[in-house]
VOBA-1610 file (N, C-alpha, C; in pm, whole numbers, padded with zeros to 5 digits, always signed):
BEGIN
Met+02535+01723+01040Met+02483+01572+01049Met+02554+01482+00945Cys+02620+01369+00980Cys+02678+01289+00889Cys+02584+01208+00819Ser+02622+01158+00700Ser+02538+01091+00620Ser+02468+00968+00677Gln+02548+00894+00755Gln+02493+00772+00836Gln+02377+00817+00923His+02390+00927+00998His+02280+00984+01081His+02171+01015+00985Ile+02192+01073+00882Ile+02081+01117+00783Ile+01997+00996+00744Leu+02060+00881+00698Leu+02001+00767+00657Leu+01922+00687+00764His+01971+00711+00884His+01909+00646+01008His+01766+00715+01020Phe+01772+00846+00994Phe+01651+00909+01019Phe+01546+00893+00897Val+01608+00868+00780Val+01519+00825+00670Val+01444+00690+00696Phe+01512+00613+00776Phe+01425+00485+00818Phe+01326+00510+00925Ser+01353+00593+01013Ser+01260+00603+01135Ser+01192+00720+01150Lys+01216+00833+01074Lys+01131+00967+01103Lys+01072+00998+00982Asp+00939+01013+00963Asp+00864+01040+00831Asp+00893+01198+00812Leu+00886+01284+00926Leu+00904+01419+00903Leu+01042+01460+00859Ile+01141+01405+00903Ile+01282+01418+00852Ile+01297+01377+00721Arg+01235+01258+00688Arg+01243+01206+00556Arg+01187+01300+00446Arg+01078+01363+00476Arg+01008+01461+00406Arg+01107+01575+00383Tyr+01171+01621+00488Tyr+01275+01742+00486Tyr+01377+01716+00395Leu+01441+01583+00409Leu+01548+01547+00322Leu+01515+01552+00171Gln+01380+01495+00141Gln+01357+01500+00015Gln+01344+01637-00043Ala+01285+01728+00032Ala+01265+01866-00028Ala+01408+01928-00027Asn+01506+01884+00058Asn+01635+01938+00040Asn+01758+01849-00012Tyr+01719+01764-00108Tyr+01809+01668-00149Tyr+01933+01734-00204Pro+02045+01693-00172Pro+02176+01761-00210Pro+02185+01776-00358Ser+02237+01881-00401Ser+02242+01898-00547Ser+02381+01837-00602Glu+02390+01812-00721Glu+02493+01744-00791Glu+02626+01839-00755Gly+02736+01766-00722Gly+02849+01843-00707Gly+02904+01876-00563Lys+02783+01875-00472Lys+02821+01911-00339Lys+02865+01783-00268Pro+02955+01805-00158Pro+03020+01706-00077Pro+02917+01608-00019Glu+02794+01665+00025Glu+02690+01590+00098Glu+02634+01502-00003Arg+02634+01541-00135Arg+02560+01455-00232Arg+02669+01348-00253Glu+02793+01358-00276Glu+02887+01255-00296Glu+02884+01143-00177Met+02881+01189-00052Met+02867+01102+00054Met+02745+01021+00057Leu+02638+01088+00042Leu+02498+01022+00036Leu+02501+00921-00083Ala+02552+00954-00205Ala+02545+00871-00308Ala+02624+00746-00294Lys+02734+00748-00213Lys+02811+00630-00182Lys+02738+00551-00092Leu+02680+00596+00006Leu+02597+00516+00101Leu+02476+00443+00043Leu+02413+00522-00054Leu+02292+00483-00112Leu+02313+00381-00226Phe+02419+00401-00301Phe+02420+00330-00433Phe+02536+00233-00427Glu+02633+00249-00347Glu+02748+00152-00348Glu+02739+00043-00243Gln+02629+00038-00181Gln+02596-00073-00079Gln+02463-00134-00114Gly+02468-00246-00201Gly+02358-00303-00257Gly+02240-00341-00153Asp+02282-00407-00052Asp+02197-00439+00052Asp+02123-00333+00134Phe+02193-00236+00145Phe+02140-00104+00210Phe+02051-00041+00116Phe+02075-00031-00003Phe+01988+00029-00105Phe+01865-00048-00117Thr+01863-00184-00119Thr+01742-00269-00124Thr+01658-00258+00004Ala+01726-00245+00124Ala+01653-00221+00238Ala+01567-00095+00239Leu+01634+00004+00194Leu+01563+00140+00189Leu+01454+00148+00083Cys+01463+00061-00028Cys+01353+00050-00116Cys+01239-00025-00068Met+01253-00106+00026Met+01145-00192+00095Met+01090-00136+00221Asp+01145-00021+00270Asp+01109+00048+00384Asp+00993+00149+00365Val+00907+00153+00471Val+00790+00231+00459Val+00820+00376+00440Phe+00934+00437+00502Phe+00959+00566+00479Phe+01083+00570+00381Gly+01166+00485+00380Gly+01301+00482+00291Gly+01266+00474+00151Asn+01157+00423+00120Asn+01117+00407-00028Asn+01095+00552-00099Phe+01039+00640-00016Phe+01018+00762-00089Phe+01145+00844-00102Phe+01230+00827-00013Phe+01377+00888-00028Phe+01448+00839-00149Ile+01434+00691-00162Ile+01493+00650-00285Ile+01434+00690-00417Gln+01308+00704-00409Gln+01236+00771-00532Gln+01289+00904-00561Cys+01324+00977-00458Cys+01370+01129-00475Cys+01525+01095-00535Ala+01592+01000-00484Ala+01716+00978-00528Ala+01725+00935-00678Val+01632+00849-00716Val+01616+00805-00863Val+01585+00907-00951Gln+01489+01014-00902Gln+01458+01121-00984Gln+01548+01224-01009Asn+01642+01238-00921Asn+01763+01334-00926Asn+01891+01252-00959Ala+01888+01133-00998Ala+02020+01066-01019Ala+02092+01112-01148Thr+02229+01113-01124Thr+02307+01148-01231Thr+02331+01016-01316Ala+02425+01035-01429Ala+02421+00925-01515Ala+02503+00809-01450Gln+02600+00841-01361Gln+02667+00739-01291Gln+02570+00668-01186Glu+02491+00751-01115Glu+02393+00703-01025Glu+02295+00606-01074Gln+02252+00651-01204Gln+02170+00564-01268Gln+02219+00422-01301Arg+02340+00426-01329Arg+02409+00293-01356Arg+02416+00215-01237Trp+02437+00286-01107Trp+02449+00197-00991Trp+02305+00152-00951Ile+02214+00230-00973Ile+02070+00192-00950Ile+02028+00074-01028Thr+02074+00067-01165Thr+02043-00048-01246Thr+02105-00163-01206Ser+02236-00156-01168Ser+02311-00266-01116Ser+02263-00332-00984His+02205-00260-00901His+02140-00309-00777His+02008-00376-00811Leu+01939-00329-00908Leu+01812-00394-00930Leu+01815-00520-01012Phe+01915-00554-01086Phe+01941-00674-01156Phe+01919-00791-01063Gly+01831-00885-01105Gly+01809-01002-01020Gly+01718-00989-00904Lys+01671-00865-00881Lys+01594-00832-00772Lys+01452-00778-00811Leu+01431-00756-00946Leu+01327-00684-01000Leu+01185-00748-00953Tyr+01171-00888-00967Tyr+01050-00962-00935Tyr+01012-00934-00790Pro+01093-00977-00690Pro+01038-00953-00550Pro+01020-00801-00527Met+01091-00717-00579Met+01075-00571-00556Met+00942-00522-00599Cys+00883-00582-00733Cys+00760-00550-00792Cys+00654-00585-00691Met+00676-00694-00628Met+00577-00766-00540Met+00565-00691-00397Asn+00661-00615-00362Asn+00664-00547-00229Asn+00574-00414-00234Arg+00510-00402-00121Arg+00430-00284-00115Arg+00507-00158-00123Tyr+00625-00143-00076Tyr+00699-00026-00071Tyr+00796-00007-00211Ser+00857-00117-00241Ser+00969-00107-00318Ser+00895-00098-00466Cys+00774-00153-00484Cys+00703-00140-00616Cys+00689+00005-00656Arg+00684+00096-00558Arg+00675+00254-00592Arg+00823+00303-00651Val+00925+00237-00600Val+01050+00270-00644Val+01067+00214-00791Ile+01028+00095-00820Ile+01031+00041-00945Ile+00944+00136-01055Gln+00838+00171-01016Gln+00767+00266-01098Gln+00838+00393-01130Lys+00894+00449-01020Lys+00982+00557-01045Lys+01096+00541-01136Val+01159+00423-01120Val+01275+00391-01207Val+01239+00388-01359Ile+01108+00328-01391Ile+01046+00315-01510Ile+01024+00464-01571Glu+00976+00546-01481Glu+00965+00687-01521Glu+01081+00761-01559Cys+01191+00740-01470Cys+01313+00832-01490Cys+01433+00775-01548Leu+01448+00649-01551Leu+01573+00602-01611Leu+01573+00604-01772Pro+01683+00613-01830Pro+01684+00608-01975Pro+01627+00469-02030Glu+01581+00482-02140Glu+01523+00349-02196Glu+01603+00239-02192Glu+01726+00265-02237Glu+01818+00150-02270Glu+01851+00082-02127Met+01854+00161-02017Met+01879+00090-01877Met+01754+00032-01833Lys+01642+00092-01828Lys+01508+00022-01782Lys+01469-00093-01876Gly+01494-00077-02000Gly+01464-00190-02099Gly+01529-00313-02059Leu+01666-00307-02032Leu+01743-00429-01986Leu+01673-00483-01860Leu+01638-00401-01761Leu+01578-00446-01641Leu+01454-00529-01667Met+01364-00469-01763Met+01247-00532-01788Met+01258-00679-01846Leu+01371-00711-01911Leu+01396-00835-01959Leu+01389-00949-01856Glu+01411-00917-01733Glu+01402-01010-01629Glu+01276-01055-01595Leu+01162-00987-01641Leu+01028-01030-01617Leu+00992-01126-01713His+01061-01153-01823His+01024-01240-01935His+01000-01375-01893Asn+01082-01422-01793Asn+01077-01575-01749Asn+01011-01571-01603Lys+00945-01467-01578Lys+00875-01469-01444Lys+00730-01496-01450Asn+00667-01520-01329Asn+00512-01566-01329Asn+00437-01441-01363Leu+00390-01437-01479Leu+00315-01309-01531Leu+00183-01298-01450Val+00120-01420-01433Val-00011-01416-01362Val+00001-01346-01221Asp+00116-01389-01152Asp+00138-01334-01027Asp+00154-01179-01025Leu+00234-01139-01125Leu+00268-01007-01147Leu+00144-00923-01172Cys+00057-00977-01260Cys-00070-00900-01305Cys-00175-00898-01186Thr-00180-01004-01095Thr-00293-01009-01010Thr-00231-00963-00874Asp-00123-00943-00851Asp-00065-00890-00724Asp-00112-00739-00694Gln-00162-00719-00583Gln-00207-00586-00549Gln-00099-00472-00560Asn+00020-00507-00548Asn+00122-00420-00577Asn+00191-00412-00719Ala+00222-00549-00750Ala+00298-00558-00878Ala+00214-00503-01009Asn+00088-00512-00992Asn-00009-00490-01095Asn+00004-00336-01140His+00052-00266-01035His+00087-00120-01078His+00206-00096-01158Val+00308-00197-01124Val+00433-00181-01215Val+00399-00228-01350Ile+00306-00323-01361Ile+00284-00381-01497Ile+00218-00263-01577Gln+00124-00194-01522Gln+00043-00097-01578Gln+00143+00023-01625Lys+00231+00052-01537Lys+00337+00155-01564Lys+00427+00114-01681Ile+00456-00016-01686Ile+00540-00049-01813Ile+00450-00040-01932Met+00324-00066-01930Met+00241-00057-02055Met+00225+00095-02094Thr+00218+00190-01997Thr+00186+00328-02033Thr+00311+00399-02051Thr+00423+00342-02016Thr+00557+00416-02044Thr+00639+00360-02162Phe+00631+00228-02177Phe+00709+00180-02288Phe+00623+00161-02413Ser+00693+00156-02525Ser+00640+00106-02647Ser+00585-00026-02648Phe+00499-00071-02724Phe+00446-00204-02721Phe+00539-00315-02739Val+00646-00290-02807Val+00750-00395-02833Val+00806-00443-02684His+00803-00356-02587His+00872-00394-02464His+00778-00472-02387Trp+00643-00462-02398Trp+00554-00555-02310Trp+00465-00645-02399Gln+00515-00653-02532Gln+00441-00755-02609Gln+00435-00899-02554Phe+00547-00922-02492Phe+00563-01059-02433Phe+00451-01105-02332Ile+00390-00992-02270Ile+00285-01012-02184Ile+00159-01050-02250Val+00125-00971-02343Val+00012-01000-02431Val+00025-01152-02496Glu+00135-01167-02557Glu+00161-01299-02628Glu+00143-01411-02527Gln+00193-01396-02409Gln+00189-01504-02307Gln+00039-01540-02277Phe-00044-01448-02255Phe-00195-01471-02238Phe-00264-01517-02355Ile-00234-01467-02457Ile-00290-01531-02594Ile-00265-01667-02608Arg-00140-01706-02565Arg-00101-01847-02585Arg-00178-01941-02482Asn-00218-01890-02360Asn-00259-01953-02244Asn-00381-01899-02193Lys-00494-01943-02246Lys-00619-01881-02211Lys-00659-01896-02075Asn-00620-01998-01998Asn-00638-02018-01861Asn-00566-01912-01781Glu-00446-01894-01815Glu-00394-01770-01745Glu-00462-01633-01770Leu-00500-01619-01900Leu-00568-01487-01929Leu-00706-01479-01845Phe-00775-01590-01834Phe-00899-01594-01752Phe-00876-01548-01600Cys-00749-01622-01549Cys-00725-01602-01412Cys-00689-01445-01392Val-00619-01384-01498Val-00592-01246-01474Val-00713-01158-01488Ala-00797-01192-01593Ala-00901-01106-01624Ala-01008-01108-01510Glu-01024-01217-01443Glu-01128-01224-01326Glu-01083-01188-01195Asn-00957-01148-01191Asn-00900-01098-01072Asn-00920-00952-01052Lys-00942-00912-00938Lys-00980-00771-00897Lys-00860-00669-00936Tyr-00741-00711-00944Tyr-00626-00631-00986Tyr-00596-00668-01124Gly-00606-00793-01172Gly-00556-00819-01294Gly-00645-00774-01410Cys-00783-00744-01361Cys-00879-00703-01473Cys-00818-00566-01525Arg-00762-00486-01432Arg-00705-00351-01467Arg-00606-00372-01574Val-00519-00458-01547Val-00419-00485-01655Val-00477-00516-01801Val-00576-00610-01806Val-00630-00655-01921Val-00710-00537-01989Gln-00780-00455-01925Gln-00857-00355-01966Gln-00755-00235-02015Leu-00645-00220-01952Leu-00542-00118-01995Leu-00470-00173-02139Ala-00448-00310-02141Ala-00382-00355-02263Ala-00481-00338-02379Ile-00606-00362-02373Ile-00698-00348-02462Ile-00724-00199-02509Glu-00724-00110-02403Glu-00735+00031-02439Glu-00602+00080-02515Leu-00499+00041-02465Leu-00393+00091-02542Leu-00366+00036-02685Leu-00394-00084-02689Leu-00365-00151-02818Leu-00482-00127-02927Ser-00598-00085-02867Ser-00716-00038-02955Ser-00676+00084-03031Asp-00579+00159-02985Asp-00536+00288-03063Asp-00419+00258-03150Thr-00390+00138-03157Thr-00287+00097-03268Thr-00322+00017-03381Asp-00230-00008-03470Asp-00273-00075-03582Asp-00267-00239-03551Lys-00237-00267-03422Lys-00246-00406-03375Lys-00384-00441-03325Cys-00480-00351-03353Cys-00605-00369-03285Cys-00667-00503-03295Trp-00684-00556-03420Trp-00743-00677-03452Trp-00657-00802-03449Ser-00532-00782-03405Ser-00448-00898-03397Ser-00441-00933-03241Ser-00375-00835-03161Ser-00366-00881-03029Ser-00500-00858-02945Val-00558-00735-02971Val-00669-00696-02889Val-00797-00770-02918Gln-00830-00805-03038Gln-00947-00886-03064Gln-00933-01030-03016Arg-00811-01090-03028Arg-00795-01219-02970Arg-00816-01222-02813Ile-00772-01135-02742Ile-00780-01129-02602Ile-00935-01120-02583Tyr-00981-01024-02641Tyr-01128-00978-02626Tyr-01240-01098-02638Met-01214-01158-02754Met-01297-01259-02800Met-01281-01389-02715Ala-01161-01409-02670Ala-01131-01536-02595Ala-01208-01524-02460Cys-01204-01403-02396Cys-01277-01369-02274Cys-01425-01386-02300Cys-01477-01308-02388Cys-01619-01301-02422Cys-01686-01432-02451Leu-01618-01534-02519Leu-01679-01653-02566Leu-01676-01754-02464Glu-01595-01751-02370Glu-01566-01862-02266Glu-01597-01820-02114His-01587-01688-02089His-01620-01662-01936His-01717-01525-01935Ser-01832-01552-01880Ser-01916-01429-01860Ser-01862-01322-01773Thr-01801-01364-01670Thr-01742-01272-01590Thr-01647-01187-01660Cys-01563-01248-01744Cys-01472-01157-01822Cys-01539-01064-01906Thr-01666-01123-01975Thr-01739-01040-02056Thr-01774-00903-01999Gln-01829-00928-01868Gln-01878-00798-01788Gln-01762-00717-01761Ile-01638-00773-01741Ile-01518-00678-01714Ile-01479-00599-01833Leu-01491-00677-01954Leu-01440-00603-02071Leu-01544-00533-02157Leu-01668-00539-02121Leu-01779-00491-02187Leu-01757-00342-02212Ser-01703-00262-02116Ser-01693-00111-02123Ser-01603-00082-02245Met-01505-00181-02287Met-01407-00146-02393Met-01471-00184-02537Asn-01594-00225-02530Asn-01653-00284-02661Asn-01651-00146-02768Asp-01693-00043-02721Asp-01707+00075-02815Asp-01577+00120-02870Lys-01466+00098-02819Lys-01339+00129-02871Lys-01310+00038-02966Leu-01332-00098-02949Leu-01301-00204-03041Leu-01375-00184-03178Val-01506-00153-03160Val-01597-00138-03276Val-01544-00014-03350Gln-01504+00093-03285Gln-01462+00210-03352Gln-01328+00178-03425Cys-01251+00089-03365Cys-01126+00064-03438Cys-01159-00021-03551Asp-01249-00115-03549Asp-01272-00194-03668Asp-01336-00109-03779Ile-01415-00006-03739Ile-01471+00084-03842Ile-01359+00154-03917Gly-01266+00202-03832Gly-01154+00280-03871Gly-01065+00208-03969Glu-01049+00089-03946Glu-00965-00008-04031Glu-01034-00033-04169Lys-01169-00040-04157Lys-01245-00081-04285Lys-01247+00049-04366
//
């Protein structure tokens, strides 16, 4: 079966997609080279697969098994497309896999694209919020500090995120992660107190984190 036919089935047949994932060609095989050219040397096709109900799983497999050269191709295809792919139901899974598997210097460059995007939309979207959480749990604080600082500067945006059924997960995770660091009473306290003082709904959302904050304060003293 030629590579074009394989990719046709990746789009249309879930059973064959699973088979191909389980039998992804190993590095050095001719089939792997043919597949890599089709997947990674055609940007539009790569993007289409990422956003496909079946194709995204295959791309995740490709990302997980990517060689150094394939990782560079993947990174180049994602430049300028990260925001819409985070918002998509299927490609958001690919982005999470990229965050898990690519070297930090590559995925770190990709994350810079989000610095000038609408963070409220990213944090409250039912798909993109998972990407934001993956960034927080995978990267060191320095890589997602811009998110915390943005919401500290703009309380209205913070409230919008904290009161959203998806965004509240992002706020809780940020507090949980930062309460375990020496930044506890800089970033975390400012988020926590801003919510508690001005929005009762936010207070209820964040109340479960109170013990962590108290313990952190005692530890610092």
